[in-house]
C-alpha positions as CSV (number, residue, x, y, z in Angstrom):
1,X,-50.1,38.3,31.7
2,X,-49.2,34.6,31.8
3,X,-51.2,33.8,28.7
4,X,-49.7,36.7,26.8
5,X,-46.2,35.6,27.7
6,X,-46.8,32.1,26.4
7,X,-48.2,33.5,23.2
8,X,-44.9,35.4,22.5
9,X,-43.1,33.9,19.5
10,X,-39.7,33.9,21.2
11,X,-41.1,32.1,24.2
12,X,-42.6,29.4,21.8
13,X,-39.2,29.1,20.1
14,X,-37.5,28.8,23.5
15,X,-39.8,26.1,24.7
16,X,-39.5,24.2,21.4
17,X,-35.7,24.4,21.7
18,X,-35.8,23.0,25.2
19,X,-38.1,20.2,24.1
20,X,-35.8,19.3,21.2
21,X,-32.7,19.5,23.5
22,X,-34.4,17.2,25.9
23,X,-35.2,14.6,23.2
24,X,-31.6,14.7,22.0
25,X,-30.2,14.3,25.5
26,X,-32.5,11.3,26.0
27,X,-31.5,9.8,22.6
28,X,-27.8,10.3,23.5
29,X,-28.3,8.5,26.8
30,X,-30.1,5.6,25.1
31,X,-27.4,5.3,22.4
32,X,-24.6,5.3,25.0
33,X,-26.4,2.7,27.0
34,X,-27.2,0.3,24.2
35,X,-24.3,0.7,21.7
36,X,-20.6,0.3,21.9
37,X,-18.6,3.6,21.3
38,X,-18.0,4.4,17.6
39,X,-14.3,3.9,16.6
40,X,-12.4,7.1,16.0
41,X,-10.5,6.9,12.7
42,X,-8.8,10.2,13.6
43,X,-6.7,8.2,16.1
44,X,-4.7,6.7,13.2
45,X,-5.7,8.8,10.1
46,X,-4.8,12.4,9.4
47,X,-5.4,14.9,6.6
48,X,-2.5,15.5,4.2
49,X,-1.8,18.4,1.8
50,X,-1.7,16.3,-1.4
51,X,-4.2,14.7,-3.8
52,X,-4.8,11.7,-1.4
53,X,-6.6,13.9,1.0
54,X,-5.7,11.8,4.0
55,X,-3.2,9.1,5.0
56,X,-2.2,7.0,8.0
57,X,-0.9,9.0,10.9
58,X,2.7,8.2,11.6
59,X,3.6,6.8,15.0
60,X,-0.1,6.3,16.0
61,X,-2.0,3.5,17.8
62,X,-5.6,2.5,18.0
63,X,-7.7,-0.4,19.4
64,X,-10.5,-1.4,17.0
65,X,-13.5,-3.5,17.9
66,X,-15.6,-3.2,14.7
67,X,-17.7,-0.6,12.9
68,X,-20.6,-2.4,11.2
69,X,-20.5,-5.3,13.7
70,X,-18.4,-6.3,16.7
71,X,-15.3,-8.3,15.9
72,X,-14.6,-11.6,17.7
73,X,-11.8,-9.9,19.5
74,X,-10.4,-6.3,19.4
75,X,-7.5,-5.7,17.0
76,X,-4.5,-3.4,17.3
77,X,-3.7,-0.8,14.7
78,X,0.0,0.2,15.1
79,X,1.2,2.7,12.5
80,X,5.0,3.2,12.3
81,X,6.9,6.4,11.7
82,X,6.8,5.8,7.9
83,X,3.0,6.0,7.9
84,X,2.6,2.2,7.4
85,X,1.0,-0.6,9.3
86,X,4.4,-2.2,9.7
87,X,7.0,-2.6,12.5
88,X,9.4,-0.6,10.3
89,X,10.7,-0.8,6.8
90,X,14.5,-0.9,6.4
91,X,16.3,0.3,3.3
92,X,16.3,-2.4,0.7
93,X,20.0,-2.2,0.2
94,X,20.4,-3.4,3.8
95,X,18.4,-6.6,3.0
96,X,20.5,-8.5,0.4
97,X,18.7,-11.4,-1.2
98,X,15.2,-10.1,-0.1
99,X,12.3,-9.7,-2.6
100,X,10.2,-6.7,-1.5
101,X,6.6,-6.6,-2.7
102,X,4.5,-3.5,-2.0
103,X,0.9,-4.5,-1.3
104,X,-1.3,-1.4,-2.0
105,X,-5.1,-0.8,-1.7
106,X,-7.8,0.0,0.7
107,X,-9.0,-1.4,4.1
108,X,-8.7,-5.0,2.9
109,X,-5.0,-4.6,2.2
110,X,-4.7,-2.7,5.5
111,X,-6.2,-5.7,7.3
112,X,-9.2,-4.0,8.7
113,X,-10.5,-6.9,10.8
114,X,-7.3,-8.7,11.8
115,X,-4.2,-8.1,13.8
116,X,-1.0,-7.4,12.0
117,X,0.3,-10.9,12.6
118,X,-2.8,-12.2,10.8
119,X,-2.5,-10.1,7.6
120,X,-1.7,-11.8,4.4
121,X,1.5,-9.7,4.1
122,X,2.9,-11.1,7.4
123,X,1.8,-14.6,6.6
124,X,3.5,-14.5,3.2
125,X,6.7,-13.4,4.9
126,X,6.4,-16.4,7.2
127,X,6.1,-18.7,4.2
128,X,9.5,-17.7,2.8
129,X,12.3,-15.7,4.6
130,X,13.3,-14.2,1.3
131,X,10.1,-12.2,1.2
132,X,9.5,-8.7,2.5
133,X,5.8,-7.7,1.8
134,X,5.2,-4.1,2.7
135,X,1.6,-3.1,3.8
136,X,0.7,0.1,2.0
137,X,-3.0,-0.2,2.5
138,X,-5.1,2.7,3.8
139,X,-8.8,2.3,4.8
140,X,-11.3,4.1,2.5
141,X,-9.0,4.6,-0.5
142,X,-10.4,4.3,-4.0
143,X,-8.4,3.8,-7.2
144,X,-7.4,7.4,-7.5
145,X,-6.2,7.5,-3.9
146,X,-4.2,4.4,-4.6
147,X,-2.5,5.8,-7.7
148,X,-1.5,9.0,-5.7
149,X,-0.4,6.9,-2.7
150,X,1.8,4.8,-4.9
151,X,3.5,7.8,-6.5
152,X,4.5,9.0,-3.0
153,X,5.3,5.8,-1.2
154,X,7.2,4.0,-4.0
155,X,9.7,6.8,-4.2
156,X,10.3,6.6,-0.4
157,X,10.3,2.8,-0.3
158,X,11.7,1.1,-3.5
159,X,10.2,-2.3,-4.2
160,X,10.8,-5.2,-6.6
161,X,7.1,-5.5,-7.4
162,X,3.7,-3.9,-6.7
163,X,0.5,-5.8,-5.9
164,X,-2.7,-3.8,-6.1
165,X,-5.8,-5.5,-4.6
166,X,-8.6,-3.8,-6.6
167,X,-11.9,-3.9,-4.6
168,X,-15.4,-3.1,-5.9
169,X,-15.4,0.0,-3.7
170,X,-12.4,1.3,-5.5
171,X,-14.8,2.7,-8.2
172,X,-16.5,4.9,-5.6
173,X,-15.9,8.5,-4.8
174,X,-13.2,9.3,-2.1
175,X,-14.0,9.5,1.6
176,X,-14.7,13.0,2.9
177,X,-11.7,14.4,4.9
178,X,-14.2,16.3,7.0
179,X,-15.9,13.0,8.0
180,X,-12.5,11.5,9.0
181,X,-11.4,14.5,11.0
182,X,-14.7,15.2,12.7
183,X,-14.9,12.2,15.0
184,X,-11.8,13.2,16.8
185,X,-13.5,16.4,18.1
186,X,-17.1,15.2,18.4
187,X,-18.0,13.7,21.8
188,X,-21.6,12.9,21.0
189,X,-22.2,9.2,20.1
190,X,-25.5,10.2,18.6
191,X,-23.9,12.7,16.2
192,X,-21.2,10.2,15.3
193,X,-23.7,7.6,14.4
194,X,-25.7,10.1,12.4
195,X,-22.6,11.0,10.4
196,X,-21.9,7.3,9.9
197,X,-25.5,6.7,8.7
198,X,-25.2,9.4,6.0
199,X,-21.9,8.0,4.9
200,X,-23.5,4.5,4.5
201,X,-26.3,6.2,2.5
202,X,-23.7,7.7,0.2
203,X,-22.1,4.3,-0.2
204,X,-25.5,2.8,-1.1
205,X,-26.0,5.4,-3.8
206,X,-22.6,4.5,-5.2
207,X,-23.6,0.8,-5.4
208,X,-26.7,1.7,-7.3
209,X,-24.6,3.5,-9.9
210,X,-22.0,0.8,-10.2
211,X,-20.0,1.0,-13.4
212,X,-21.3,4.4,-14.3
213,X,-19.2,6.6,-16.6
214,X,-18.0,8.6,-13.6
215,X,-17.0,5.5,-11.6
216,X,-15.2,3.8,-14.5
217,X,-13.4,7.1,-15.3
218,X,-12.3,7.3,-11.7
219,X,-10.9,3.7,-11.7
220,X,-9.3,4.4,-15.1
221,X,-7.5,7.4,-13.8
222,X,-6.2,5.6,-10.8
223,X,-4.9,2.6,-12.7
224,X,-3.2,4.8,-15.3
225,X,-1.4,6.7,-12.6
226,X,-0.3,3.5,-10.9
227,X,0.9,2.1,-14.2
228,X,2.9,5.2,-14.9
229,X,4.5,5.0,-11.5
230,X,5.4,1.4,-12.0
231,X,6.9,2.2,-15.4
232,X,9.0,5.0,-13.9
233,X,10.2,3.0,-10.9
234,X,10.4,-0.3,-12.9
235,X,8.6,-2.8,-10.6
236,X,6.2,-5.2,-12.3
237,X,2.6,-4.7,-11.4
238,X,0.1,-7.4,-10.2
239,X,-3.6,-6.5,-10.3
240,X,-5.7,-8.7,-8.0
241,X,-9.5,-8.5,-8.5
242,X,-12.1,-9.5,-5.9
243,X,-14.7,-9.5,-8.6
244,X,-14.1,-10.7,-12.2
245,X,-16.8,-8.4,-13.4
246,X,-14.7,-5.4,-12.4
247,X,-11.9,-6.7,-14.6
248,X,-14.3,-7.4,-17.5
249,X,-15.5,-3.8,-17.3
250,X,-12.1,-2.2,-17.1
251,X,-10.3,-4.3,-19.7
252,X,-12.7,-2.9,-22.3
253,X,-11.6,0.7,-21.6
254,X,-9.3,1.6,-24.5
255,X,-6.9,3.7,-22.5
256,X,-6.3,0.8,-20.1
257,X,-5.2,-1.7,-22.7
258,X,-1.4,-0.8,-22.2
259,X,-1.9,-1.4,-18.4
260,X,-3.4,-4.9,-18.8
261,X,-0.8,-5.8,-21.5
262,X,2.0,-5.1,-19.0
263,X,0.6,-6.3,-15.7
264,X,-0.3,-9.7,-14.4
265,X,-4.0,-10.2,-13.5
266,X,-5.1,-12.5,-10.7
267,X,-8.6,-13.3,-9.4
268,X,-9.3,-14.0,-5.7
269,X,-13.1,-14.2,-5.9
270,X,-13.0,-17.8,-4.6
271,X,-11.1,-16.8,-1.5
272,X,-13.5,-13.9,-0.9
273,X,-16.6,-16.0,-1.2
274,X,-15.3,-19.1,0.6
275,X,-14.5,-17.6,3.9
276,X,-16.9,-15.6,6.2
277,X,-16.5,-11.9,6.5
278,X,-15.7,-10.1,9.7
279,X,-17.1,-6.6,9.9
280,X,-17.5,-6.6,6.2
281,X,-13.9,-7.6,5.5
282,X,-11.7,-10.7,5.0
283,X,-11.4,-12.7,8.2
284,X,-8.2,-14.2,9.6
285,X,-9.0,-17.5,7.9
286,X,-9.4,-15.7,4.6
287,X,-6.1,-13.8,5.0
288,X,-4.4,-17.2,5.5
289,X,-5.9,-18.6,2.3
290,X,-5.1,-15.3,0.4
291,X,-1.5,-15.5,1.6
292,X,-1.1,-19.0,0.2
293,X,-2.7,-18.0,-3.1
294,X,-0.5,-14.8,-3.6
295,X,2.6,-16.7,-2.6
296,X,2.1,-19.3,-5.2
297,X,0.8,-17.0,-8.0
298,X,2.8,-13.8,-7.4
299,X,5.8,-14.3,-5.1
300,X,7.1,-17.6,-6.3
301,X,7.2,-16.5,-10.0
302,X,9.1,-13.4,-8.9
303,X,11.5,-15.3,-6.8
304,X,12.4,-17.4,-9.8
305,X,13.6,-14.3,-11.6
306,X,17.2,-14.0,-10.3
307,X,17.8,-10.8,-12.2
308,X,15.0,-9.1,-10.3
309,X,16.8,-9.0,-7.0
310,X,19.8,-7.3,-8.5
311,X,17.9,-4.1,-9.4
312,X,18.4,-2.4,-6.1
């Protein structure tokens, strides 16, 4: 009787399930004991019903200690009611004599590895009290996300100029909204790390296909949308490239020639390569050097245009 019971297919499946469950429970215990908890992007990011797919969650707060590596010290992510990593953005009409620059892009613009006081936006404001540099960065955005984000945010928050920091990852496909939402509901550290692993694999495949027709088309669409938004709203556009090769590829796209004719192109590859990275992003020392570079090459020329401040 006992042997016949063990030979039943359903009993074998049950025992196999118990065995697999035990292995997973053991793995979960090991991961929790040896690894820091995975950060929950859902604490400060939410899905939105527009082409961006997701955006920063208004009036949210998170403490971040690193994703790929542990940061030297935890940083605070404070998102205001306007969905920006800012204390609050006042109407421009109430700030006479201020030059407002919108800094837009992905996690580098957001200030992934630094506190708000250490971001290049805040440091630029400290260099000149006539400056108001608005942080419109959102982690994970690609060029298409940025174009859509600019179309929405620049209507809500008029600016005198737009600065888009174009990162190599801006060629890649957009982040999955499901990936961003799932960690808020998943309690298993093992499952979270599995999701993160597959996301890293996807990013590795994107790197192998760098400058493919699909990636270049994606970047082209985002830049064209951003260019049209700037034309409609009238602020001058600065394109800041981490990698000169990205610019060399894009400037040869026929549809983008009007964009590069109208915008000012800056290269920050020396800043990127000079300073150490922190969790794969620009460190506090790098943000300080970047603030100085952007102040001298973007803000100062704009401040010299007296007619620019009278537009709002």
